[in-house]
C-alpha positions as CSV (number, residue, x, y, z in Angstrom):
1,M,-13.1,-5.9,52.9
2,K,-10.6,-3.3,54.2
3,L,-12.0,-0.5,56.3
4,C,-10.3,2.9,56.2
5,I,-11.2,5.5,58.9
6,A,-10.3,9.1,58.2
7,E,-10.6,12.0,60.7
8,K,-13.2,14.0,58.7
9,P,-15.6,13.6,55.8
10,S,-13.5,15.8,53.3
11,V,-10.4,13.7,53.9
12,A,-12.4,10.5,53.6
13,R,-13.6,11.7,50.2
14,D,-10.0,12.3,49.0
15,I,-8.9,8.9,50.1
16,A,-12.0,7.1,48.7
17,K,-11.4,8.8,45.3
18,V,-7.8,7.5,45.1
19,L,-8.9,4.0,46.3
20,G,-11.8,3.8,43.9
21,A,-14.4,3.6,46.7
22,T,-16.9,5.8,44.9
23,M,-20.3,4.4,45.9
24,P,-21.8,6.7,48.6
25,K,-23.6,4.9,51.5
26,Q,-25.0,6.2,54.8
27,G,-21.9,7.4,56.7
28,Y,-19.3,5.8,54.4
29,M,-18.1,5.2,50.8
30,E,-17.7,1.8,49.3
31,G,-16.0,0.2,46.3
32,N,-13.0,-1.7,45.0
33,G,-12.7,-3.9,48.2
34,Y,-12.6,-0.9,50.5
35,C,-15.1,0.9,52.8
36,V,-14.0,4.5,53.7
37,T,-15.7,6.1,56.7
38,W,-14.8,9.0,59.0
39,T,-15.0,10.6,62.4
40,F,-15.7,14.3,63.1
41,G,-12.5,14.9,65.1
42,H,-13.2,13.5,68.6
43,L,-16.1,11.1,68.8
44,C,-14.9,9.9,72.2
45,T,-13.7,11.7,75.3
46,L,-12.5,10.7,78.8
47,K,-15.4,10.0,81.2
48,E,-16.5,12.9,83.4
49,P,-16.4,12.7,87.2
50,H,-20.1,11.9,87.5
51,D,-19.6,8.9,85.3
52,Y,-17.5,7.4,88.0
53,G,-20.2,7.9,90.7
54,P,-23.2,10.2,91.4
55,Q,-21.3,11.7,94.4
56,F,-19.0,13.5,92.0
57,K,-21.8,15.4,90.2
58,S,-21.8,18.2,92.7
59,W,-18.6,20.2,93.4
60,N,-17.5,19.4,96.9
61,L,-14.1,20.5,98.3
62,F,-13.9,17.4,100.6
63,S,-14.5,14.9,97.8
64,L,-11.2,16.0,96.1
65,P,-9.0,14.8,94.6
66,I,-11.1,12.7,92.2
67,I,-8.8,9.9,91.0
68,P,-10.5,7.0,89.1
69,N,-8.9,3.6,89.5
70,S,-8.8,3.3,85.8
71,F,-9.7,6.0,83.2
72,G,-12.6,5.2,80.9
73,I,-13.8,6.7,77.6
74,K,-17.3,7.5,76.4
75,L,-19.0,8.7,73.3
76,I,-19.5,12.5,73.2
77,P,-23.3,12.9,73.8
78,N,-24.4,14.1,70.4
79,K,-26.9,12.5,68.0
80,G,-24.6,13.0,64.9
81,V,-21.7,11.4,66.8
82,E,-23.8,8.5,68.0
83,N,-25.1,7.7,64.5
84,Q,-21.6,7.9,63.0
85,F,-20.2,5.7,65.7
86,K,-22.8,3.0,65.0
87,V,-21.7,3.1,61.3
88,I,-18.1,2.6,62.3
89,E,-18.9,-0.1,64.9
90,K,-20.9,-2.1,62.3
91,L,-18.1,-1.7,59.6
92,V,-15.4,-2.7,62.2
93,E,-17.4,-5.9,62.9
94,E,-17.8,-6.8,59.2
95,C,-14.3,-5.9,57.9
96,D,-11.1,-8.1,57.6
97,E,-8.7,-5.3,58.3
98,V,-8.7,-1.7,59.5
99,I,-6.5,1.0,58.1
100,N,-6.2,3.9,60.5
101,C,-6.2,7.0,58.2
102,G,-6.4,9.5,61.0
103,D,-4.5,12.8,61.1
104,A,-0.8,11.9,61.2
105,G,-0.1,13.3,64.7
106,Q,-0.5,12.6,68.4
107,E,-4.0,13.9,68.6
108,G,-5.1,12.1,65.4
109,E,-3.7,8.8,66.8
110,L,-5.6,9.3,70.0
111,I,-8.9,10.1,68.3
112,Q,-8.7,6.9,66.2
113,R,-7.5,4.6,68.9
114,W,-10.3,5.7,71.3
115,V,-12.9,5.0,68.6
116,L,-11.5,1.6,67.7
117,Q,-11.2,0.8,71.5
118,K,-14.9,1.8,72.0
119,A,-15.9,-0.3,68.9
120,K,-14.1,-3.3,70.5
121,C,-11.9,-3.7,67.4
122,N,-9.9,-7.0,67.3
123,K,-9.1,-6.9,63.6
124,P,-5.5,-6.4,62.3
125,I,-4.8,-2.6,62.1
126,Q,-2.5,-0.8,59.6
127,R,-1.5,2.9,59.7
128,L,-1.6,5.3,56.8
129,W,1.0,8.0,57.6
130,I,1.2,10.9,55.0
131,S,2.4,14.5,55.0
132,S,0.1,15.9,52.4
133,L,-3.3,15.1,50.9
134,T,-2.3,15.1,47.3
135,E,-3.3,12.1,45.2
136,E,0.4,11.1,44.8
137,A,1.0,11.3,48.6
138,I,-2.1,9.2,49.3
139,K,-1.1,6.6,46.7
140,E,2.5,6.5,48.2
141,G,1.1,6.2,51.7
142,F,-1.1,3.2,50.8
143,A,1.9,1.5,49.1
144,T,3.8,1.8,52.3
145,L,1.3,1.2,55.1
146,K,2.9,0.8,58.5
147,P,1.9,-1.7,61.3
148,A,-0.3,0.1,64.0
149,D,2.2,-1.0,66.6
150,D,4.8,1.4,65.2
151,Y,2.7,4.2,66.6
152,K,1.8,2.7,70.0
153,N,4.0,5.1,71.9
154,L,2.5,8.0,70.1
155,Y,-0.9,6.9,71.4
156,L,0.4,6.3,74.9
157,A,1.8,9.9,74.9
158,G,-1.5,11.3,73.7
159,N,-3.4,9.2,76.3
160,A,-1.1,10.3,79.1
161,R,-1.5,13.9,78.0
162,A,-5.3,13.6,78.1
163,I,-5.3,11.9,81.5
164,G,-2.8,14.5,82.9
165,D,-4.9,17.4,81.7
166,W,-8.0,15.7,83.2
167,L,-6.4,15.1,86.6
168,L,-5.1,18.6,86.9
169,G,-7.9,20.4,85.1
170,I,-10.8,18.8,86.9
171,N,-9.3,18.7,90.4
172,A,-7.5,22.1,90.4
173,T,-10.5,23.9,88.8
174,R,-13.0,22.5,91.4
175,L,-10.4,23.1,94.2
176,F,-9.8,26.7,93.4
177,T,-13.4,27.5,92.4
178,K,-14.8,26.1,95.8
179,K,-12.0,27.7,97.8
180,F,-11.6,31.1,96.2
181,G,-14.6,31.5,93.7
182,G,-17.1,32.7,96.4
183,N,-19.8,30.7,94.6
184,K,-19.8,33.4,91.9
185,A,-17.7,31.9,89.1
186,V,-15.6,29.0,87.9
187,L,-11.9,29.5,88.2
188,S,-10.4,27.6,85.4
189,I,-6.9,26.0,86.0
190,G,-5.1,24.0,83.4
191,R,-1.7,22.2,83.0
192,V,-0.7,24.6,80.1
193,Q,-3.2,27.4,80.5
194,T,-2.1,28.4,84.0
195,P,1.7,28.8,83.4
196,T,0.9,30.7,80.2
197,L,-1.3,33.1,82.1
198,A,1.4,33.3,84.8
199,M,3.9,34.6,82.1
200,L,1.4,37.2,81.0
201,V,0.7,38.3,84.6
202,Q,4.5,38.4,85.4
203,R,5.0,40.7,82.4
204,Q,2.0,42.9,83.3
205,K,3.4,43.4,86.8
206,E,6.9,44.3,85.4
207,I,5.2,46.9,83.2
208,D,3.0,48.3,86.0
209,A,6.0,48.5,88.4
210,F,8.2,50.2,85.9
211,T,9.3,53.8,86.6
212,T,10.3,55.8,83.6
213,E,13.6,57.7,84.0
214,E,15.2,60.3,81.8
215,Y,18.7,60.0,80.6
216,W,21.1,62.0,78.4
217,E,23.7,60.8,75.8
218,L,26.5,62.6,74.1
219,K,26.8,62.4,70.4
220,T,28.8,64.2,67.8
221,K,28.9,64.6,64.0
222,Y,32.2,64.2,62.2
223,R,32.5,64.2,58.4
224,D,28.6,63.9,58.2
225,V,28.7,60.7,60.3
226,I,26.9,60.5,63.7
227,F,29.1,59.0,66.5
228,N,27.8,57.9,69.9
229,A,29.8,58.3,73.2
230,A,30.8,54.8,74.4
231,I,30.1,55.6,78.0
232,D,27.2,55.0,80.4
233,R,24.1,57.0,80.0
234,L,24.2,60.3,82.0
235,K,21.5,60.6,84.7
236,T,21.4,64.5,84.8
237,L,21.3,67.2,82.3
238,E,24.0,69.1,84.3
239,R,26.5,66.3,83.7
240,A,25.6,66.1,80.0
241,E,26.1,69.9,79.6
242,K,29.5,69.7,81.3
243,G,30.4,66.8,78.8
244,L,29.2,69.0,75.9
245,E,31.5,71.9,77.0
246,Y,34.4,69.5,77.2
247,L,33.6,68.1,73.7
248,K,33.5,71.6,72.2
249,V,37.1,72.4,73.1
250,N,38.6,69.2,71.9
251,P,39.1,67.9,68.3
252,F,37.7,64.5,67.1
253,E,40.3,61.7,66.4
254,I,39.8,58.4,64.6
255,V,41.2,55.5,66.7
256,S,40.2,52.5,64.6
257,F,38.5,51.8,61.2
258,E,37.5,48.2,60.3
259,I,35.4,46.7,57.5
260,K,34.3,43.1,58.0
261,E,32.5,41.1,55.4
262,G,29.9,38.7,56.7
263,K,26.9,36.7,55.8
264,E,23.2,36.7,56.9
265,K,22.0,33.1,57.1
266,N,18.8,32.2,55.2
267,P,15.6,32.1,57.2
268,R,14.4,28.6,58.4
269,L,11.5,26.8,56.9
270,F,8.3,27.2,58.9
271,D,7.0,25.0,61.6
272,L,3.5,25.8,62.9
273,T,4.7,28.2,65.6
274,G,7.0,30.0,63.3
275,L,4.2,30.5,60.8
276,Q,1.8,31.7,63.5
277,V,4.4,34.2,64.7
278,E,5.1,35.6,61.2
279,A,1.4,35.9,60.4
280,N,0.7,37.7,63.7
281,K,3.7,40.1,63.1
282,K,2.8,40.8,59.5
283,Y,-1.0,40.6,59.3
284,G,-2.1,40.6,63.0
285,Y,-3.8,37.2,62.6
286,S,-4.4,35.3,65.8
287,A,-2.7,32.0,66.3
288,E,-6.1,30.2,66.1
289,N,-7.0,32.0,62.8
290,T,-3.6,31.1,61.2
291,L,-4.1,27.5,62.2
292,N,-7.5,27.5,60.6
293,Y,-6.2,29.0,57.3
294,I,-3.2,26.6,57.1
295,Q,-5.5,23.6,57.9
296,S,-7.8,24.7,55.0
297,L,-4.8,25.0,52.7
298,Y,-3.7,21.5,53.7
299,E,-7.1,20.0,53.1
300,K,-7.1,21.8,49.7
301,K,-3.8,20.0,49.0
302,H,-1.7,23.1,48.5
303,V,0.6,22.6,51.5
304,T,2.0,19.8,53.6
305,Y,0.8,18.7,57.1
306,P,0.8,21.8,59.3
307,R,0.8,20.7,63.0
308,V,4.6,20.3,63.0
309,D,7.4,21.5,65.3
310,T,10.4,21.0,63.0
311,T,12.0,23.5,60.5
312,Y,13.8,20.8,58.6
313,L,13.0,18.5,55.6
314,S,13.9,14.8,55.4
315,E,16.7,13.9,52.9
316,S,14.3,11.7,51.0
317,L,12.4,14.8,49.9
318,Y,15.4,16.3,48.0
319,P,14.6,14.7,44.6
320,K,11.0,16.2,44.7
321,I,12.0,19.8,45.4
322,E,12.7,20.8,41.8
323,G,9.3,19.4,40.7
324,I,7.5,21.4,43.5
325,L,9.3,24.6,42.5
326,Q,8.3,24.1,38.8
327,K,4.7,23.8,39.7
328,M,4.6,27.1,41.8
329,Y,3.5,29.1,38.7
330,P,2.8,32.5,40.4
331,Y,6.5,32.6,41.6
332,Q,8.3,31.7,38.4
333,E,10.2,35.0,38.3
334,L,11.8,34.2,41.7
335,I,12.2,30.5,41.0
336,A,13.9,30.8,37.5
337,P,17.4,31.6,38.9
338,L,17.1,28.5,41.2
339,L,16.4,26.1,38.3
340,E,19.5,27.2,36.4
341,A,21.7,25.0,38.6
342,P,21.0,21.9,40.8
343,I,19.1,22.8,44.0
344,P,21.6,23.0,46.9
345,K,21.3,20.2,49.4
346,S,22.2,22.1,52.6
347,K,22.2,20.6,56.1
348,A,20.3,23.7,57.3
349,V,17.4,22.5,55.2
350,F,17.7,18.7,54.9
351,D,18.5,16.8,58.1
352,D,17.0,13.5,59.0
353,S,18.1,13.7,62.6
354,K,15.9,16.8,63.1
355,V,12.8,15.3,61.5
356,T,10.5,13.0,63.5
357,D,7.0,12.2,62.3
358,H,6.8,15.1,59.9
359,H,8.9,17.7,58.1
360,A,8.6,21.5,58.0
361,I,5.6,23.1,56.2
362,I,6.2,23.5,52.5
363,P,4.0,23.9,49.4
364,T,2.9,20.7,47.5
365,E,3.0,20.2,43.7
366,V,-0.6,21.4,43.6
367,P,-0.4,25.1,42.8
368,P,-2.8,27.5,44.6
369,S,-6.2,27.8,43.0
370,Q,-8.3,30.9,42.4
371,N,-10.9,30.0,45.1
372,L,-8.7,30.7,48.0
373,S,-9.8,33.4,50.5
374,R,-7.6,36.5,50.8
375,E,-6.2,35.2,54.2
376,E,-5.4,31.8,52.7
377,K,-3.5,33.5,49.8
378,L,-1.4,35.5,52.2
379,I,-0.6,32.5,54.4
380,Y,0.3,30.5,51.2
381,D,2.5,33.4,50.1
382,L,4.4,33.3,53.4
383,I,5.1,29.6,53.0
384,A,5.9,29.8,49.3
385,K,8.4,32.6,49.7
386,R,10.1,31.0,52.7
387,F,10.4,27.8,50.7
388,I,12.0,29.6,47.8
389,A,14.3,31.7,50.1
390,V,15.9,28.7,51.8
391,F,17.5,27.6,48.4
392,Y,18.9,31.1,47.5
393,P,22.5,32.0,48.3
394,E,23.2,33.6,51.7
395,C,23.0,37.4,51.9
396,K,26.5,39.0,51.9
397,I,26.9,42.1,54.0
398,S,29.7,44.5,54.9
399,N,29.9,45.8,58.5
400,T,32.0,48.9,59.1
401,L,33.1,49.6,62.7
402,V,34.6,53.0,63.5
403,E,36.0,54.1,66.9
404,G,37.1,57.6,67.7
405,K,37.7,59.9,70.7
406,V,37.3,63.4,71.8
407,G,39.9,64.1,74.5
408,T,39.4,61.1,76.8
409,I,35.8,60.4,75.8
410,P,35.5,57.3,73.5
411,F,33.1,57.4,70.6
412,K,31.9,54.7,68.1
413,T,29.6,54.1,65.2
414,S,28.8,51.3,62.8
415,G,27.4,51.0,59.3
416,R,25.9,48.1,57.4
417,Q,25.8,47.6,53.7
418,V,24.3,44.8,51.6
419,L,26.9,43.6,49.1
420,E,24.9,40.8,47.5
421,P,21.2,40.5,48.5
422,G,21.1,36.6,48.1
423,W,17.9,35.4,49.7
424,R,16.8,38.9,50.6
425,A,15.9,39.3,46.9
426,V,12.9,37.1,47.5
427,Y,11.5,39.8,49.8
428,A,12.7,42.9,47.9
429,K,9.3,44.1,46.8
430,E,7.6,43.7,50.2
431,P,6.8,46.7,52.3
432,K,9.1,47.2,55.3
433,E,7.6,46.3,58.7
434,E,6.7,49.2,60.9
435,S,9.3,50.1,63.4
436,T,9.2,52.0,66.7
437,D,10.8,55.4,66.9
438,K,13.7,53.9,68.8
439,D,14.2,51.2,66.2
440,K,13.9,53.7,63.3
441,E,16.7,55.8,64.9
442,K,18.9,52.8,65.3
443,E,18.2,51.7,61.6
444,K,18.9,55.2,60.4
445,E,22.3,55.2,62.1
446,E,23.1,51.7,60.9
447,E,22.3,52.6,57.3
448,Q,24.4,55.8,57.2
449,T,27.0,55.8,54.5
450,I,30.4,55.7,56.1
451,P,33.3,57.2,54.1
452,E,36.9,55.9,54.2
453,F,38.5,57.0,57.5
454,V,42.2,56.9,58.3
455,V,43.4,56.0,61.8
456,G,45.0,59.0,63.5
457,E,43.1,61.6,61.4
458,T,41.6,64.5,63.4
459,G,39.3,67.4,62.8
460,P,36.5,69.6,63.9
461,H,33.2,68.1,64.9
462,D,29.7,69.1,65.9
463,P,28.8,67.7,69.4
464,M,25.2,67.5,70.7
465,I,23.1,66.1,73.6
466,H,20.5,63.5,73.0
467,Q,17.7,63.2,75.6
468,G,15.9,59.9,76.0
469,K,13.6,58.0,78.4
470,T,13.9,54.4,79.6
471,T,11.0,52.2,78.4
472,P,9.1,49.4,80.2
473,P,9.3,45.8,79.0
474,K,7.0,45.3,76.0
475,P,3.7,43.6,76.6
476,Y,3.3,40.2,75.0
477,T,1.7,40.0,71.5
478,E,0.5,36.6,70.3
479,A,3.7,36.3,68.3
480,T,6.0,36.9,71.3
481,L,3.8,34.8,73.6
482,L,3.9,31.8,71.2
483,R,7.7,32.1,71.1
484,A,7.8,32.2,75.0
485,M,5.6,29.1,75.2
486,E,7.9,27.4,72.8
487,T,10.9,28.0,75.0
488,A,9.1,27.8,78.4
489,G,9.5,31.6,79.0
490,K,13.2,31.9,78.0
491,Q,14.1,34.9,75.8
492,V,15.8,33.2,72.8
493,E,16.7,34.9,69.6
494,D,19.1,32.2,68.2
495,E,17.4,29.8,65.9
496,E,19.5,26.8,66.8
497,L,19.2,27.3,70.6
498,R,15.4,27.7,70.1
499,E,15.3,24.4,68.2
500,M,17.0,22.7,71.2
501,L,14.6,24.2,73.7
502,K,11.5,23.1,71.8
503,N,11.3,19.7,73.6
504,N,10.7,21.6,76.9
505,G,8.3,24.1,75.5
506,I,4.8,24.3,77.1
507,G,1.9,22.9,75.1
508,R,2.2,21.5,71.6
509,P,2.3,23.6,68.4
510,S,-1.3,22.4,67.6
511,T,-2.7,23.3,71.0
512,R,-1.1,26.6,71.8
513,A,-3.6,28.6,69.8
514,N,-6.4,27.0,71.7
515,I,-4.8,27.8,75.0
516,I,-4.6,31.5,74.1
517,E,-8.3,31.5,73.0
518,T,-9.3,29.8,76.3
519,L,-7.6,32.6,78.3
520,F,-9.6,35.1,76.3
521,K,-12.9,33.2,76.8
522,R,-12.3,33.0,80.5
523,K,-11.7,36.8,80.5
524,Y,-8.2,36.3,82.1
525,I,-6.6,38.3,79.3
526,E,-7.7,40.9,76.8
527,K,-6.3,42.4,73.7
528,K,-5.4,46.0,73.3
529,R,-4.4,46.6,69.7
530,K,-1.9,43.7,69.2
531,N,-0.9,43.6,72.9
532,L,-2.1,40.9,75.3
533,I,-3.0,42.3,78.7
534,A,-3.7,40.3,81.9
535,T,-7.1,41.3,83.5
536,Q,-7.5,41.9,87.2
537,T,-9.2,38.5,87.5
538,G,-6.2,36.9,85.7
539,I,-3.7,38.6,88.0
540,Q,-5.7,37.7,91.1
541,L,-6.0,34.1,90.1
542,I,-2.2,33.8,89.6
543,D,-1.6,35.6,92.9
544,T,-3.9,33.1,94.7
545,I,-2.0,30.1,93.4
546,E,0.9,29.6,95.8
547,D,2.0,26.3,94.3
548,E,4.9,27.0,91.9
549,L,4.3,23.7,90.1
550,L,1.0,25.0,88.7
551,K,2.3,28.3,87.3
552,S,5.9,27.6,86.4
553,P,6.7,27.5,82.7
554,E,9.9,25.6,83.4
555,L,8.2,22.8,85.4
556,T,5.4,22.5,82.8
557,G,8.1,22.3,80.2
558,E,9.6,19.4,82.1
559,W,6.2,17.5,81.9
560,E,6.1,18.3,78.2
561,S,9.6,16.8,77.9
562,K,8.4,13.6,79.6
563,L,5.4,13.3,77.3
564,R,7.8,13.5,74.3
565,K,10.0,10.8,75.9
566,I,6.8,8.6,76.3
567,E,6.3,9.2,72.5
568,K,9.9,7.9,71.9
569,G,9.5,5.0,74.3
570,E,12.0,6.4,76.7
571,Y,9.6,7.0,79.7
572,E,6.7,5.1,81.2
573,A,3.2,6.6,80.7
574,N,2.1,5.1,84.0
575,L,5.0,6.8,85.8
576,F,3.9,10.2,84.4
577,K,0.3,9.5,85.6
578,E,1.6,8.5,89.1
579,E,3.6,11.7,89.4
580,L,0.6,13.8,88.5
581,I,-1.6,12.0,91.0
582,Q,0.9,12.7,93.7
583,M,1.1,16.3,92.7
584,V,-2.7,16.7,92.6
585,T,-3.0,15.0,96.0
586,E,-0.4,17.3,97.7
587,L,-1.9,20.4,96.0
588,T,-5.4,19.5,97.3
589,D,-4.3,19.1,100.9
590,K,-2.4,22.4,100.7
591,V,-5.3,24.4,99.4
592,V,-8.2,22.7,101.3
593,Y,-6.5,23.4,104.7
594,G,-4.9,26.7,103.7
595,K,-6.2,30.3,104.1
596,G,-9.2,31.3,102.0
597,K,-10.0,34.5,100.2
598,V,-12.4,35.4,97.4
599,I,-11.3,36.5,94.0
600,T,-13.4,39.5,92.9
601,L,-14.7,39.2,89.3
602,Q,-15.4,41.9,86.8
603,E,-19.1,42.3,85.8
604,E,-18.8,40.7,82.4
605,E,-17.2,37.7,83.9
606,K,-20.5,36.5,85.4
607,E,-21.2,35.3,81.9
608,V,-18.2,33.0,82.1
609,V,-20.0,30.9,84.7
610,K,-22.9,30.3,82.3
611,E,-20.4,29.6,79.5
612,K,-18.5,27.1,81.7
613,K,-21.6,25.3,82.9
614,K,-23.1,25.0,79.5
615,R,-19.9,23.7,78.0
616,E,-21.3,20.4,76.9
617,P,-24.2,21.8,74.8
618,A,-21.8,24.3,73.2
619,Q,-19.6,21.3,72.2
620,K,-22.6,19.5,70.7
621,K,-23.4,22.5,68.5
622,E,-19.9,22.6,67.2
623,L,-19.9,19.0,66.3
624,Q,-22.7,19.1,63.7
625,S,-20.7,20.4,60.8
626,W,-22.2,21.0,57.3
627,E,-20.0,18.3,55.9
628,E,-21.7,15.7,58.1
629,T,-25.2,16.9,57.3
630,K,-27.3,15.2,54.6
631,C,-28.9,17.3,51.9
632,P,-32.6,17.5,52.7
633,K,-33.6,17.4,49.0
634,C,-31.6,14.5,47.4
635,K,-30.9,12.8,50.8
636,E,-27.8,11.3,49.1
637,H,-25.0,13.8,49.3
638,N,-23.8,15.9,52.2
639,L,-23.9,19.7,52.3
640,I,-21.0,22.1,51.9
641,K,-20.6,25.7,53.1
642,G,-19.6,28.3,50.5
643,K,-18.9,32.1,50.8
644,T,-22.6,33.1,50.5
645,A,-24.6,30.0,50.8
646,V,-24.9,26.4,52.1
647,G,-25.7,23.9,49.4
648,C,-25.7,20.3,48.2
649,S,-22.2,19.0,47.3
650,D,-23.8,17.6,44.2
651,F,-25.4,21.0,43.4
652,K,-25.2,20.6,39.6
653,N,-27.6,17.7,39.7
654,C,-29.6,18.4,42.9
655,G,-29.8,22.2,42.9
656,F,-30.4,22.7,46.6
657,K,-29.0,25.7,48.4
658,I,-29.9,28.2,51.1
659,T,-28.2,31.7,51.1
660,F,-26.9,33.2,54.3
661,E,-29.0,36.3,53.8
662,I,-32.8,35.8,53.3
663,F,-35.2,38.8,52.8
664,G,-32.5,41.2,54.1
665,K,-31.7,39.2,57.3
666,K,-28.4,37.5,57.8
667,L,-28.9,34.1,59.4
668,T,-26.7,32.4,62.0
669,D,-25.3,28.9,61.5
670,K,-27.8,27.7,64.1
671,Q,-30.8,29.2,62.2
672,L,-29.6,27.7,58.9
673,M,-29.1,24.3,60.6
674,D,-32.7,24.4,62.0
675,L,-34.0,25.1,58.5
676,V,-32.1,22.1,57.1
677,L,-32.7,19.6,59.9
678,K,-36.2,20.7,61.0
679,G,-37.5,22.2,57.8
680,K,-38.2,25.5,59.6
681,S,-36.6,28.1,61.9
682,S,-37.8,29.5,65.2
683,K,-39.7,32.8,65.1
684,L,-37.3,35.5,63.7
685,K,-37.4,39.3,63.4
686,G,-35.4,41.8,61.3
687,F,-36.5,40.9,57.7
688,N,-36.2,44.2,55.8
689,A,-36.4,43.2,52.2
690,H,-39.5,41.0,51.9
691,P,-41.6,41.9,48.8
692,E,-44.7,42.0,51.0
693,S,-42.9,43.9,53.8
694,I,-43.2,41.1,56.3
695,A,-40.7,41.9,59.1
696,E,-41.0,38.8,61.3
697,G,-42.1,35.2,61.1
698,V,-40.9,31.6,60.7
699,L,-38.8,30.6,57.7
700,A,-39.7,27.2,56.3
701,L,-38.6,25.0,53.4
702,G,-41.5,24.5,50.9
703,D,-42.3,21.4,48.9
704,D,-39.9,22.7,46.2
705,F,-37.2,23.2,48.8
706,Q,-37.3,27.0,48.4
707,V,-37.4,29.1,51.6
708,Q,-40.6,30.9,52.5
709,L,-41.4,33.4,55.2
710,N,-44.7,32.5,57.0
């Protein structure tokens, strides 16, 4: 028997269906010589300090740094996890071969390897490596299974990352909390989290220290075209008025007139960060929400694997492109011109040297269904239009540059005209993004129609003074912060240069959203409209950390680069661990024997301590998903969560469901889960639509599995 282990129940069902393993069992599916089981994401985690000795249970400055001789793993303490692990352990013992069907990325590899390690697996292991969950992709993947050894370095990199985060997170958090927390709160330090916060604090300080200054510029209108004086901004109104007087008594003369035709390159396909940036700019979605929407689209088979950091496709995909385009029915109007000729095979799209484990995010041949949420439709639309746009011709433009002078003062202006829209036609019907007043002014000047000028022509003109104010640096938004994380804080507009800097970015595409969310949870940053603002606590925490290693995006980027080298087999995982141990040891000595001060915390942050100390239970709650919960009525199938109710996945035959709102009260996931698992809820208030006007009581499942209020 061959045992397939997927990362979650829904993926296991897709795989089981393709393999013909259709007989449901407790915790797995069976049939056709296969057993298909699943994890719920992480079943195992690195052991905690107290697992290495009771002396580490309490936080003591002088027991730091905590450095285990060898790092161990343990099951996450949760009943559902323990039960599922027993199923996997039993199947591993009984099977002839294991096929690792985990998520095809570093984290997915780590999750599966830890589980197999914990289950003491000594059976041959193969690896399923696929970029989408369509039936065709799964079949292809099983036809070309890879030896597990091909992905050993991927696991070593994931393991090194986890150990590095543990060493720094556990030790630095305890160190700074005991030294500077004043026994009031946990001060959370992380390998990626802290340099990210440092970038936000640095920007905040630049904004706070900024002094607005007024300036004046000279402009003039000649033949209905606005020209700007090509001189430094004037610091006083007096100088501007003198300049204006000079302009009034001298005619305007054209010095040069040039029209250059150029091209605007097509946009790149999306990697995860690019998609999160675009969704934040366009719809205000947080990085985490975008990741959730794209993950859902992936699991519904509409798009390819999302946790990627390349904007290229492998050359082997080229023959499939036409078929995918033909299946994108809602976009046929835009696609029809493309299908009139062979799809272009450009190096800007297809390049094997730029593709590692996965290619850029693109649609699959499974067109979007009607049951997508509004957000999923919008995210799919971004991906679909970008996919179409890369195969359109380049946009042809004409840039007109005009230089003039009034006496000795030089003037210039420019205009831009689209000659052939090319790929821009894909976005023609979309509303324009909102611009700032400054940008609007610039756009207005760029879009002005420039007549034919002749060098040497002169004539009267209408000079004027424009008054402006210097503006502070812009606060980070999630979009600009994600870009800064990707390039370790460097401001990079050029796509190709950005691509080169990705290896030294901080965090991975799949973890950056979580890092930003952690900073919100810790109350180190807050959101004002779209802007991310560092709180006083966040600023004080960064000011307290004197060690540049902890807060430097460049140095964290270097660690990230080493982790990528481990992945490629170019760097030793043990060497990375030794370097971090040395750093943590030096940091501990410096802080323990250095000066102490207490970070003052805002009122609401006292809740953070509770949140931190209760982290394990919160993790347990998250783990019990509806997909791993058995239907209490038929006891055969698992439950699924819809838009208005939770119900049996075999609802047609079983008929079990519980709506989110009962007798006028909206229930939380916890209250619904209690009803399913225990058959009743705790005592609840707020029922305002009961036929007998009962306002409070205990909800219970009756013998007929209908909900009653007692």
